[in-house]
Phi, psi and omega in degrees: 000165180277152178280153176283179180254132175278123184244145176123191180279105186265355175232125179228155179273148177291145172223113183056038177081008184237131174256115183250121178263132190248344188219030181284142176206165178245149182276349179206158181291159178161182176256127187232157170227130178264144174247132178245130183231133174279125180249124179238175178295338179273357181120198181286138177253214182296155178223162178210153176245153178278170169291156177289149180213158183255136173249124181254169175291151179288148176286124182253336185209144177238121183245138173279121180266318177226136181231137177301143179262326176190172180188176178242143180302136178081004181237135178302136181302138180293320175249115180274142182288153171215148179231155178239134176262133180240146176274183185292349176260004178087006179272146177299140177272126180243089182215106184292351178280346180277130179253129177250129180246154176247141178210162177287133175285139182285345181226078185296347179281349183228104181277123180223153174271128179252117179265112185286349185215000000 
């Protein structure tokens, strides 16, 4: 397959011996390795590569698959909730680094999807 495109500020100046990149992103999912090269007026200097890492599709939608129907205070719910994360093409997102949290909605009379990002 073809490689994605690295987007963002790909050249930064050193500050106290550290080059900090602030806005790098990839245009498509895949497994990537970054190469960093010191560029001087005399040409390319030393270089190093990163460890490989995976870029996944962004989560586009969160769906409730199972919802509790009722319960009693102090007793574990009989039907436990579950949600499914979908990417922008409608495929399930399989990324164990993503954390999904549950909290009480402040307005239980109005069910809404809240997109955190």
